[in-house]
C-alpha positions as a LaTeX table, in Angstrom:
\begin{tabular}{lrrr}
\hline
Residue & $x$ (\AA) & $y$ (\AA) & $z$ (\AA) \\
\hline
Met1 & $-28.83$ & $-5.54$ & $-8.11$ \\
Ala2 & $-32.21$ & $-6.39$ & $-6.22$ \\
Asp3 & $-32.44$ & $-9.94$ & $-7.61$ \\
Arg4 & $-28.68$ & $-10.83$ & $-7.67$ \\
Pro5 & $-28.07$ & $-14.01$ & $-5.69$ \\
Ala6 & $-26.46$ & $-13.52$ & $-2.31$ \\
Ser7 & $-22.57$ & $-13.94$ & $-1.86$ \\
Ala8 & $-19.87$ & $-14.40$ & 0.47 \\
Leu9 & $-19.01$ & $-10.84$ & 0.13 \\
Asp10 & $-22.61$ & $-9.62$ & 0.88 \\
Asp11 & $-22.42$ & $-12.17$ & 4.16 \\
Ala12 & $-19.53$ & $-10.51$ & 5.05 \\
Val13 & $-21.11$ & $-6.84$ & 4.75 \\
Glu14 & $-24.10$ & $-8.49$ & 6.84 \\
Val15 & $-21.63$ & $-9.90$ & 9.33 \\
Met16 & $-19.84$ & $-6.30$ & 10.02 \\
Asp17 & $-23.00$ & $-4.95$ & 10.45 \\
Arg18 & $-24.25$ & $-7.11$ & 12.78 \\
Leu19 & $-21.30$ & $-7.02$ & 15.03 \\
Arg20 & $-21.97$ & $-3.19$ & 14.92 \\
Ser21 & $-25.32$ & $-3.34$ & 15.70 \\
Pro22 & $-26.65$ & $-2.74$ & 18.93 \\
Gly23 & $-26.54$ & $-6.38$ & 20.45 \\
Gly24 & $-23.60$ & $-6.92$ & 18.71 \\
Cys25 & $-20.04$ & $-6.93$ & 19.84 \\
Pro26 & $-19.35$ & $-4.53$ & 22.44 \\
Trp27 & $-15.68$ & $-4.23$ & 21.38 \\
Asp28 & $-16.73$ & $-3.22$ & 17.43 \\
Ala29 & $-19.30$ & $-1.12$ & 19.02 \\
Ala30 & $-16.63$ & 0.82 & 20.75 \\
Gln31 & $-14.17$ & 1.65 & 17.85 \\
Ser32 & $-13.77$ & 4.86 & 15.25 \\
His33 & $-11.95$ & 5.38 & 12.26 \\
Arg34 & $-9.11$ & 6.70 & 14.38 \\
Ser35 & $-8.82$ & 3.52 & 16.40 \\
Leu36 & $-8.42$ & 1.12 & 13.94 \\
Ala37 & $-5.74$ & 2.81 & 12.12 \\
Pro38 & $-3.05$ & 0.94 & 13.51 \\
Phe39 & $-4.84$ & $-2.44$ & 12.91 \\
Leu40 & $-5.28$ & $-1.04$ & 8.89 \\
Leu41 & $-1.44$ & $-1.30$ & 8.97 \\
Glu42 & $-0.55$ & $-4.06$ & 11.07 \\
Glu43 & $-2.98$ & $-6.23$ & 8.31 \\
Ala44 & $-1.80$ & $-4.38$ & 5.34 \\
Tyr45 & 2.00 & $-5.65$ & 6.69 \\
Glu46 & 0.58 & $-9.28$ & 7.31 \\
Val47 & $-0.57$ & $-9.34$ & 3.57 \\
Leu48 & 3.13 & $-8.47$ & 2.57 \\
Asp49 & 4.52 & $-10.96$ & 4.83 \\
Ala50 & 2.03 & $-13.80$ & 3.30 \\
Ile51 & 3.62 & $-12.37$ & $-0.01$ \\
Asp52 & 7.34 & $-12.81$ & 0.72 \\
Thr53 & 6.84 & $-16.22$ & 2.35 \\
Gly54 & 5.28 & $-17.67$ & $-0.77$ \\
Asp55 & 2.12 & $-19.07$ & 1.74 \\
Asp56 & $-0.99$ & $-18.78$ & $-0.80$ \\
Ala57 & $-3.30$ & $-20.29$ & 2.06 \\
Ala58 & $-1.92$ & $-17.24$ & 4.86 \\
Leu59 & $-2.11$ & $-14.96$ & 1.80 \\
Arg60 & $-5.92$ & $-15.71$ & 1.53 \\
Asp61 & $-6.31$ & $-15.66$ & 5.22 \\
Glu62 & $-4.45$ & $-12.17$ & 5.47 \\
Leu63 & $-6.54$ & $-10.51$ & 2.73 \\
Gly64 & $-9.74$ & $-11.50$ & 4.38 \\
Asp65 & $-8.27$ & $-10.11$ & 7.41 \\
Leu66 & $-7.65$ & $-7.02$ & 5.53 \\
Leu67 & $-10.95$ & $-6.77$ & 3.50 \\
Met68 & $-12.54$ & $-6.74$ & 6.81 \\
Gln69 & $-11.38$ & $-3.61$ & 7.75 \\
Val70 & $-12.44$ & $-2.26$ & 4.73 \\
Leu71 & $-15.88$ & $-3.49$ & 5.65 \\
Phe72 & $-15.28$ & $-1.90$ & 9.07 \\
His73 & $-14.81$ & 1.48 & 7.95 \\
Ala74 & $-16.96$ & 1.67 & 5.75 \\
Arg75 & $-19.90$ & 0.51 & 8.33 \\
Leu76 & $-18.98$ & 3.56 & 10.73 \\
Ala77 & $-19.24$ & 5.68 & 7.77 \\
Glu78 & $-22.59$ & 4.90 & 7.25 \\
Glu79 & $-23.33$ & 6.35 & 11.24 \\
Asn80 & $-21.98$ & 9.59 & 9.71 \\
Glu81 & $-25.06$ & 11.73 & 10.02 \\
Ser82 & $-23.90$ & 14.56 & 7.87 \\
Asp83 & $-22.27$ & 12.58 & 5.28 \\
Pro84 & $-22.89$ & 9.33 & 5.10 \\
Trp85 & $-21.86$ & 6.55 & 2.38 \\
Ser86 & $-21.58$ & 2.53 & 2.28 \\
Ile87 & $-19.52$ & $-0.19$ & 0.83 \\
Glu88 & $-21.50$ & 0.39 & $-1.83$ \\
Asp89 & $-20.54$ & 3.62 & $-2.86$ \\
Val90 & $-16.60$ & 2.36 & $-2.18$ \\
Ala91 & $-17.36$ & 0.10 & $-4.79$ \\
Thr92 & $-18.87$ & 2.52 & $-7.09$ \\
Gly93 & $-16.02$ & 4.26 & $-6.78$ \\
Leu94 & $-13.55$ & 2.16 & $-6.97$ \\
Val95 & $-15.45$ & 1.14 & $-10.61$ \\
Glu96 & $-15.71$ & 4.65 & $-11.77$ \\
Lys97 & $-12.30$ & 5.40 & $-11.25$ \\
Leu98 & $-10.71$ & 2.03 & $-12.92$ \\
Arg99 & $-12.64$ & 3.04 & $-15.89$ \\
Arg100 & $-11.60$ & 6.56 & $-16.12$ \\
Arg101 & $-8.01$ & 5.54 & $-15.49$ \\
His102 & $-7.92$ & 2.59 & $-17.83$ \\
Pro103 & $-8.88$ & 5.11 & $-21.17$ \\
His104 & $-6.41$ & 2.55 & $-22.87$ \\
Val105 & $-8.89$ & $-0.66$ & $-22.25$ \\
Phe106 & $-12.36$ & 1.29 & $-21.92$ \\
Gly107 & $-11.85$ & 4.02 & $-24.00$ \\
Glu108 & $-9.84$ & 5.03 & $-27.07$ \\
Val109 & $-6.72$ & 5.94 & $-26.09$ \\
Thr110 & $-3.68$ & 3.68 & $-27.01$ \\
Val111 & $-0.33$ & 3.37 & $-25.31$ \\
Asp112 & 2.87 & 1.60 & $-25.84$ \\
Gly113 & 3.85 & $-0.26$ & $-22.71$ \\
Ala114 & 3.15 & $-0.43$ & $-18.95$ \\
Ala115 & 5.34 & 2.75 & $-18.46$ \\
Gln116 & 3.40 & 4.70 & $-20.57$ \\
Val117 & 0.10 & 3.29 & $-18.38$ \\
Val118 & 1.70 & 4.83 & $-15.30$ \\
Val119 & 2.22 & 7.75 & $-16.69$ \\
Asn120 & $-0.97$ & 8.05 & $-18.15$ \\
Trp121 & $-2.46$ & 7.06 & $-14.81$ \\
Glu122 & $-0.59$ & 9.84 & $-12.93$ \\
His123 & $-1.34$ & 12.68 & $-15.50$ \\
Ile124 & $-5.18$ & 11.98 & $-14.91$ \\
Lys125 & $-4.99$ & 11.57 & $-10.93$ \\
Ala126 & $-3.61$ & 14.56 & $-11.54$ \\
Ala127 & $-6.36$ & 16.08 & $-13.41$ \\
Glu128 & $-9.23$ & 14.70 & $-10.93$ \\
Arg129 & $-8.00$ & 16.12 & $-7.95$ \\
Glu130 & $-6.78$ & 19.25 & $-9.59$ \\
Arg131 & $-2.92$ & 18.94 & $-7.86$ \\
Ser132 & $-1.22$ & 22.24 & $-7.73$ \\
Ser133 & 2.30 & 20.13 & $-7.36$ \\
Ile134 & 3.31 & 16.63 & $-7.85$ \\
Thr135 & 4.10 & 16.39 & $-4.89$ \\
Asp136 & 0.54 & 16.69 & $-3.50$ \\
Gly137 & $-1.16$ & 13.46 & $-2.54$ \\
Met138 & 1.45 & 11.41 & $-1.52$ \\
Pro139 & 1.10 & 9.21 & 1.29 \\
Leu140 & 3.50 & 10.48 & 3.59 \\
Gly141 & 3.18 & 7.60 & 6.38 \\
Leu142 & 4.92 & 5.36 & 3.73 \\
Pro143 & 8.15 & 3.81 & 5.12 \\
Ala144 & 11.12 & 6.26 & 4.23 \\
Leu145 & 12.39 & 4.04 & 1.04 \\
Ala146 & 9.14 & 3.77 & $-0.40$ \\
Leu147 & 8.63 & 7.25 & 0.14 \\
Ala148 & 11.78 & 7.82 & $-1.51$ \\
Ala149 & 10.87 & 6.23 & $-4.58$ \\
Lys150 & 7.45 & 7.38 & $-5.10$ \\
Leu151 & 8.73 & 11.30 & $-4.73$ \\
Leu152 & 11.13 & 10.40 & $-7.54$ \\
Ala153 & 9.15 & 8.50 & $-9.98$ \\
Arg154 & 6.72 & 11.46 & $-10.05$ \\
Leu155 & 9.78 & 13.42 & $-10.41$ \\
Glu156 & 10.98 & 11.30 & $-13.71$ \\
His157 & 7.37 & 11.34 & $-14.77$ \\
Ser158 & 7.29 & 15.25 & $-14.96$ \\
Gly159 & 10.06 & 16.08 & $-16.42$ \\
Leu160 & 11.68 & 18.47 & $-13.86$ \\
Thr161 & 15.31 & 18.01 & $-13.18$ \\
Val162 & 15.85 & 18.94 & $-9.26$ \\
Pro163 & 18.96 & 18.30 & $-7.81$ \\
Ser164 & 19.47 & 16.39 & $-4.64$ \\
Pro165 & 19.49 & 18.21 & $-1.07$ \\
Ala166 & 22.81 & 19.23 & 0.14 \\
Pro167 & 24.01 & 18.09 & 3.53 \\
Gly168 & 23.33 & 20.18 & 6.42 \\
Ala169 & 26.57 & 21.27 & 7.82 \\
Asp170 & 25.42 & 20.74 & 11.66 \\
Asn171 & 23.66 & 17.73 & 10.60 \\
Pro172 & 25.62 & 14.45 & 10.41 \\
Ala173 & 22.74 & 12.09 & 9.70 \\
Ser174 & 21.96 & 14.15 & 6.63 \\
Val175 & 24.92 & 12.87 & 4.88 \\
Phe176 & 23.28 & 9.36 & 5.32 \\
Gly177 & 19.98 & 10.41 & 3.96 \\
Val178 & 20.90 & 12.21 & 0.72 \\
Glu179 & 23.32 & 8.45 & 0.19 \\
Leu180 & 20.22 & 6.91 & 0.81 \\
Leu181 & 18.20 & 8.94 & $-1.70$ \\
Asp182 & 21.12 & 8.21 & $-4.28$ \\
Val183 & 20.73 & 4.76 & $-3.53$ \\
Val184 & 16.65 & 4.94 & $-4.26$ \\
Arg185 & 17.46 & 6.56 & $-7.06$ \\
Arg186 & 19.97 & 4.42 & $-8.81$ \\
Ala187 & 17.50 & 1.48 & $-7.90$ \\
Gly188 & 14.74 & 3.17 & $-9.42$ \\
Ala189 & 16.87 & 3.49 & $-12.67$ \\
Ala190 & 17.76 & $-0.08$ & $-12.46$ \\
Gly191 & 13.91 & $-0.98$ & $-12.01$ \\
Val192 & 14.80 & $-2.67$ & $-8.84$ \\
Asp193 & 12.41 & $-1.65$ & $-5.71$ \\
Ala194 & 14.57 & $-0.34$ & $-2.93$ \\
Glu195 & 12.26 & $-1.02$ & $-0.40$ \\
Gln196 & 11.52 & $-4.53$ & $-0.98$ \\
Ala197 & 15.26 & $-5.56$ & $-1.82$ \\
Leu198 & 16.21 & $-4.07$ & 1.55 \\
Arg199 & 13.05 & $-5.52$ & 2.48 \\
Glu200 & 14.35 & $-9.39$ & 1.14 \\
Thr201 & 17.96 & $-8.64$ & 2.07 \\
Val202 & 16.82 & $-8.10$ & 6.04 \\
Leu203 & 14.87 & $-11.11$ & 5.91 \\
Ala204 & 17.86 & $-13.13$ & 4.70 \\
Tyr205 & 19.71 & $-12.04$ & 7.51 \\
Gln206 & 17.56 & $-13.27$ & 9.73 \\
Arg207 & 17.21 & $-16.42$ & 8.66 \\
Glu208 & 21.49 & $-16.25$ & 9.08 \\
Ile209 & 21.05 & $-14.94$ & 12.65 \\
Arg210 & 18.49 & $-17.95$ & 13.56 \\
Arg211 & 20.99 & $-20.51$ & 11.89 \\
Ala212 & 24.12 & $-18.54$ & 14.29 \\
Glu213 & 21.64 & $-18.93$ & 17.37 \\
Arg214 & 21.72 & $-22.70$ & 16.73 \\
Val215 & 24.98 & $-23.57$ & 18.71 \\
Asp216 & 24.23 & $-27.12$ & 18.13 \\
Glu217 & 24.57 & $-27.04$ & 14.47 \\
Glu218 & 27.24 & $-26.67$ & 12.51 \\
Pro219 & 27.26 & $-23.04$ & 10.89 \\
Gly220 & 26.79 & $-22.73$ & 6.85 \\
Glu221 & 27.58 & $-20.85$ & 3.70 \\
Pro222 & 25.75 & $-17.17$ & 4.21 \\
Glu223 & 22.18 & $-17.34$ & 2.34 \\
Thr224 & 22.22 & $-16.15$ & $-1.02$ \\
Leu225 & 19.71 & $-13.99$ & $-1.81$ \\
Pro226 & 17.24 & $-15.35$ & $-4.66$ \\
\hline
\end{tabular}
């Protein structure tokens, strides 16, 4: 590693170190993992926006902003006196994980298509983390439709059959919750990402609203989703 030529990634690590070090940026010096959390989420959504608009230049730029968040958190971790780690440790862990979870590429396992890869991935991950439930480790901060889709996918891969919850008699909103869960289930069965489907529909509706606001233009036909 010592004789490896410097790269832009090395430069990015050095810049982040300079910003965080004494004499660097006061704002960067004041941050913590917790204070940065909203920015991490915001940058991830901006990456998604760039993908939705098909803007490759914006995507490259937004991925850079997202990478900065990774570098920032890793730089903060280096200052942890009890258990420090760095961006090198992050990268090392990622490489090991990718090799371990792709035995069909780096090992002797044979798979029959992408679906089996997903099943194997979940089984390997569950064994690694010694999960007692298929629901363990789910990122509960996901948007509700995405969270429902992940839960239903794990349930399907497990082979269990669990009825959907019944609406609460004293909770009218739960009726809609159960209906939405069923929509996500049917979307998954059809190979459709419910979160992305709703997002695309909302964005198309947003464009229709903007067209309707242009009172000096003749209304056109409602937008057809791609």
